[in-house]
C-alpha positions in Angstrom: 0.0 0.0 0.0 2.8 2.4 0.9 4.5 1.6 -2.5 1.3 2.4 -4.4 1.0 5.6 -2.4 4.5 6.6 -3.4 3.8 5.8 -7.1 0.7 8.0 -7.1 2.6 10.9 -5.5 5.5 10.4 -7.9 3.1 10.8 -10.8 1.6 13.9 -9.2 5.1 15.3 -8.7 5.7 15.0 -12.4 2.7 17.1 -13.2 3.0 19.4 -10.2 4.9 22.2 -12.1 1.8 22.8 -14.2 -0.4 22.9 -11.1 1.9 25.2 -9.3 2.1 27.5 -12.3 -1.7 27.7 -12.4 -1.8 28.4 -8.6 0.7 31.2 -9.0 -1.6 32.7 -11.7 -4.6 32.8 -9.3 -2.4 34.1 -6.4 -2.6 30.9 -4.3 1.1 30.0 -4.6 4.3 32.0 -4.0 6.1 32.7 -7.3 9.3 33.4 -5.2 9.2 30.4 -2.9 7.3 27.6 -4.6 10.6 25.6 -4.9 10.6 25.0 -1.2 8.0 22.3 -1.9 10.7 20.5 -3.8 13.1 20.8 -0.8 15.1 23.7 -2.2 15.2 25.9 0.9 15.2 29.6 1.1 16.3 29.8 4.8 19.3 28.4 6.5 19.5 26.0 9.4 21.3 27.4 12.4 23.5 25.4 14.8 21.7 24.3 18.0 18.3 23.0 19.0 15.4 23.3 16.5 11.8 22.5 17.1 9.5 22.0 14.1 5.7 22.8 13.9 3.7 21.8 10.9 0.1 22.7 10.1 -1.9 22.7 6.9 -3.0 26.4 6.8 -4.0 29.5 8.7 -6.2 28.0 11.4 -3.6 25.3 12.4 -0.8 27.8 12.5 -2.7 30.3 14.6 -3.6 27.7 17.1 0.1 27.2 18.0 1.0 30.9 18.1 0.9 31.0 21.9 3.4 28.1 21.9 5.7 29.8 19.4 5.6 33.0 21.5 6.8 31.0 24.5 9.6 29.2 22.7 10.8 32.4 21.1 11.8 33.4 24.6 13.4 30.0 25.4 17.2 30.3 25.2 17.7 26.6 24.9 16.0 26.7 21.5 18.0 28.2 18.7 15.5 28.1 15.9 11.8 27.3 15.4 10.8 26.0 12.0 7.1 26.3 10.9 5.9 24.6 7.7 2.5 24.9 6.1 1.0 24.3 2.6 -0.8 27.6 1.9 0.4 31.1 0.9 -2.2 32.7 3.3 -0.7 30.9 6.3 2.8 32.1 5.3 1.6 35.7 5.1 -0.3 35.5 8.5 2.8 34.1 10.3 5.0 36.9 8.9 2.8 39.5 10.5 4.0 38.4 14.0 7.6 39.4 13.3 9.2 36.6 15.2 13.0 36.7 15.6 14.0 33.0 15.5 10.9 31.5 13.8 11.2 30.8 10.1 8.6 29.6 7.6 9.0 27.1 4.7 6.4 25.6 2.5 5.7 21.9 3.2 7.1 19.4 0.7 5.6 16.6 -1.4 5.4 13.5 0.8 7.9 11.3 -1.1 10.5 9.3 0.7 13.5 10.9 -1.0 12.2 14.4 -0.3 11.4 13.7 3.3 14.9 12.3 3.9 16.4 15.4 2.2 14.2 17.7 4.4 15.2 16.0 7.7 18.9 15.8 6.8 18.9 19.6 6.2 16.8 20.8 9.1 17.7 18.1 11.7 14.7 18.9 14.0 15.0 17.7 17.6 11.2 17.2 17.7 8.4 17.4 15.2 5.0 18.7 16.2 2.2 18.1 13.6 -1.1 19.9 14.1 -4.7 18.9 13.7 -5.3 16.3 10.9 -1.9 16.4 9.2 -1.0 12.7 8.6 1.8 12.2 6.1 3.0 8.5 5.8 6.4 9.1 4.2 7.3 11.8 6.6 6.2 9.8 9.6 8.3 6.9 8.4 11.3 9.1 7.9 11.0 10.7 11.4 10.8 7.3 13.0 13.8 6.0 11.0 15.8 9.0 12.2 14.6 8.6 15.8 12.9 12.1 15.9 9.9 12.3 18.3 6.6 13.0 16.6 3.8 14.7 18.5 0.3 15.0 16.9 -1.0 18.2 18.6 -4.7 19.2 18.8 -5.3 16.1 16.7 -8.6 15.9 14.8 -10.2 13.1 12.8 -13.7 13.3 11.5 -15.8 10.2 11.1 -15.4 10.5 7.3 -11.6 10.6 7.5 -11.5 7.8 10.1 -13.6 5.6 7.8 -11.1 6.2 5.0 -8.1 5.3 7.1 -9.9 2.3 8.7 -10.7 0.9 5.2 -7.0 0.2 4.9 -6.4 -0.7 8.5 -3.1 -2.6 8.2 -1.5 0.2 6.3 -3.0 2.9 8.6 -1.8 1.1 11.8 1.7 1.0 10.3 1.6 4.8 10.0 -0.3 5.8 13.1 1.8 3.7 15.5 4.8 5.9 14.5 3.3 8.8 16.4 5.2 9.2 19.7 2.2 10.8 21.5 -1.1 12.3 20.4 -3.2 15.0 22.0 -6.7 14.9 20.5 -8.9 18.0 20.6 -12.1 15.9 21.3 -13.1 12.5 22.6 -14.3 11.2 19.3 -10.8 11.7 17.8 -9.3 10.0 20.9 -11.3 6.9 20.2 -10.4 7.0 16.5 -6.7 7.3 17.2 -6.8 4.4 19.6 -8.5 2.3 16.9 -5.9 3.2 14.4 -3.0 2.1 16.6 -1.7 5.2 18.4 -0.1 3.9 21.5 0.2 7.0 23.7 -2.8 9.4 23.8 -3.7 12.2 26.2 -6.8 14.3 26.0 -6.3 17.9 26.9 -8.9 19.8 24.8 -9.1 22.0 21.8 -6.1 24.3 21.6 -8.0 26.7 19.4 -9.8 27.9 22.6 -6.5 29.5 23.6 -5.6 31.8 20.8 -4.6 35.2 22.0 -7.7 37.4 21.6 -6.0 40.4 23.2 -3.4 40.6 20.4 -3.0 44.3 19.5 -2.0 43.4 16.0 -5.6 42.6 15.4 -7.0 46.1 16.2 -8.9 47.7 13.3 -7.4 51.0 12.0 -8.9 54.0 13.9 -9.9 55.7 10.7 -11.9 52.7 9.6 -13.4 52.2 13.0 -14.6 55.7 12.9 -16.5 55.1 9.7 -18.2 52.1 11.2 -19.3 54.1 14.2 -23.0 54.4 14.7 -23.6 51.7 12.2 -25.4 48.4 12.8 -22.8 45.8 11.8 -22.7 42.0 11.5 -20.2 39.8 9.9 -20.4 36.8 7.5 -17.1 35.0 7.8 -15.4 32.2 5.9 -18.1 32.1 3.3 -18.0 29.9 0.3 -19.6 30.1 -3.1 -23.4 30.5 -2.7 -23.2 31.6 0.9 -22.5 35.3 0.1 -25.9 35.5 -1.7 -27.5 33.7 1.3 -26.2 36.5 3.5 -27.1 39.2 1.0 -30.7 38.1 1.1 -30.6 38.3 4.9 -29.1 41.8 4.5 -32.0 42.9 2.3 -34.5 41.5 4.8 -32.9 43.4 7.7 -32.6 46.6 5.6 -36.4 46.9 5.6 -36.2 47.8 9.3 -32.6 49.1 9.8 -31.4 52.0 7.8 -27.7 52.2 8.9 -27.0 48.5 8.3 -23.6 47.2 7.1 -22.9 43.6 6.3 -19.2 42.7 6.4 -18.4 39.7 4.2 -15.1 37.8 4.7 -14.8 35.0 2.1 -12.9 31.9 2.9 -10.9 32.4 -0.3 -10.2 36.1 -1.1 -9.2 35.3 -4.7 -13.0 35.0 -5.3 -13.4 38.8 -4.6 -14.2 39.8 -8.1 -16.7 37.0 -8.5 -18.4 38.0 -5.3 -18.6 41.6 -6.3 -20.2 40.7 -9.6 -22.8 38.5 -7.9 -23.8 41.1 -5.3 -24.0 43.9 -7.8 -27.0 42.2 -9.3 -28.9 43.1 -6.2 -28.3 46.8 -6.6 -26.5 47.1 -3.4 -23.5 49.4 -2.7 -20.4 47.4 -2.1 -16.9 48.5 -1.1 -13.8 46.2 -0.9 -11.3 46.5 2.0 -8.4 46.7 -0.4 -9.8 49.7 -2.2 -9.4 51.8 1.0 -12.5 53.8 0.0 -13.1 56.9 2.0 -16.8 57.1 1.2 -19.2 54.9 3.2 -22.2 56.8 2.0 -25.2 54.4 1.7 -22.8 51.5 2.0 -24.5 48.0 2.2 -21.7 45.4 1.9 -18.1 45.7 3.0 -16.0 43.0 1.4 -12.8 42.0 3.2 -10.5 40.9 0.3 -7.1 40.8 2.1 -5.3 38.2 4.2 -5.2 38.1 8.0 -7.9 40.7 8.7 -10.7 38.5 10.1 -10.0 39.1 13.8 -10.1 42.9 13.4 -13.7 42.7 12.2 -14.7 40.2 14.8 -13.8 42.8 17.4 -16.5 45.1 16.2 -19.2 42.5 15.3 -22.0 41.7 17.6 -23.1 38.7 15.5 -21.0 36.5 13.2 -22.3 34.0 10.7 -19.8 31.2 10.0 -19.7 29.9 6.5 -19.0 26.5 5.1 -22.2 25.5 7.0 -24.9 26.2 4.5 -23.1 24.2 1.8 -21.7 20.8 2.6 -18.2 21.8 3.8 -18.5 20.8 7.5 -18.4 24.3 8.8 -15.6 26.6 10.0 -14.1 27.2 13.4 -16.4 29.5 15.5 -14.1 29.9 18.5 -12.2 32.9 17.1 -15.4 34.9 16.7 -16.9 33.7 20.0 -13.7 34.8 21.8 -14.4 38.4 21.0 -18.0 38.3 22.4 -19.9 37.7 19.2 -23.1 35.7 19.0 -22.5 32.8 16.6 -24.9 31.7 13.8 -24.4 28.8 11.4 -26.1 26.5 9.0 -26.8 22.8 9.5 -23.5 21.4 8.1 -21.0 21.6 11.0 -19.6 18.1 11.2 -16.0 19.4 11.3 -16.7 21.3 14.6 -19.7 19.6 16.1 -18.0 19.2 19.5 -17.2 22.9 19.6 -20.7 23.9 18.5 -22.2 21.5 21.1 -20.3 23.4 23.8 -21.2 26.9 22.4 -24.8 25.9 22.2 -24.8 24.7 25.8 -23.5 28.2 26.7 -26.2 29.9 24.6 -23.5 31.3 22.4 -24.4 29.7 19.0 -27.6 29.0 17.0 -28.4 27.1 13.9 -30.4 28.9 11.1 -32.2 27.1 8.4 -32.7 29.9 5.8 -31.9 33.5 5.1 -35.2 34.7 6.8 -34.2 32.9 10.0 -30.6 34.3 9.7 -32.0 37.8 9.4 -34.3 37.4 12.4 -31.5 35.9 14.6 -28.9 38.7 14.1 -28.4 40.7 17.2 -26.6 44.0 17.5 -25.8 43.7 21.2 -22.3 42.3 22.0 -21.9 39.9 24.9 -18.5 40.3 26.5 -19.2 37.5 28.9 -19.0 35.1 26.0 -15.4 36.0 25.4 -14.6 35.6 29.1 -16.0 32.1 29.1 -14.0 31.0 26.1 -10.9 32.6 27.4 -11.2 30.9 30.7 -11.4 27.5 29.0 -8.6 28.4 26.7 -6.2 29.3 29.5 -6.6 25.9 31.1 -6.1 24.1 27.8 -3.0 26.2 26.9 -1.4 25.7 30.4 -1.8 21.9 30.2 -0.6 21.8 26.6 2.5 23.8 27.3 3.3 21.5 30.3 3.0 18.4 28.0 5.0 19.8 25.2 7.7 21.2 27.5 8.1 17.7 29.0 8.5 16.1 25.6 11.0 18.8 24.5 13.1 18.6 27.7 13.2 14.8 27.5 14.5 15.0 24.0 17.0 17.6 24.8 18.4 15.4 27.6 19.3 12.7 25.0 21.3 15.0 22.8 
């Protein structure tokens, strides 16, 4: 099975230049750094201890920012390597201005590339985040005796069923994980079934992102323009969901004159497409990148730049989370809830059902079936107690996570 997996990836590697060229054209790939995915590195390895974090995209990287901030101050650690697969995650990490943390794009999971990667970086410990399971890399780490932690691990029922279908192969991969820290009890059971030997449940690390980060403050000039407006946010929307929210806006507009709907699409490269669709409703729309000074009779404010989401959560009383009207499994609601926003979502939330279950029990979230129900459920009163509840949970999870990771790192440092 592993041989077949490598054959398929080898074929993909051959056609990958065409795919990468296309992604560069649509601004989803770096034209200056794409070669990192082929293990031609743009940064240098420094002498000393190196810890490596890997996450797929923005959400995974943001979840470990508190850990990176701690280890930036740790003198025993010379360098922190962060890898991810998306251009957006690279841009978001850059905003933090870390001194000894560097970013590289994650490689193709082929045995000769994984060996080259590890020979160059020589990490003392590898920390993979969420659902990042890469067979060739896991085998290479095990062969080189590098501890592998699966942090904030998440497996959905759908992904578990896929892995379990090839149980012998899956067990040969999952047993290579030194220790796993699942973000929910369902994942804990799935990991056990797939052969992970050491598992400890701490909780979802995404509860503990730094919601007091001053880098996420909206510009005073823009904040002034939003003053005295009734504002709600539709975040992480996918195709079709923007119109769902526009219809809710039109319904609310019948009663509220100074209404502004802020739309933050999941993929900002769709901005022109979204503007074209919304223009059919004769609504006034302004994009964030245009830096327009005129908000006269503004209806829709489209956020079409990377890393801006939290800024708008800070001024939103209600946030609708996308990926939930269409069948995408929903998006993470914790970021918005942490700022005191009321959370609304559609019926498809399988990716975060444990989180939504908790938020629902705290009267923070609500499911809406159609745009009329969305419109009637939007509140313009912020609830700061929501943020305090989430932050309290997050502090406990972060404290316990840091304690666990510290133990693993120190144990490894003693060996070398």
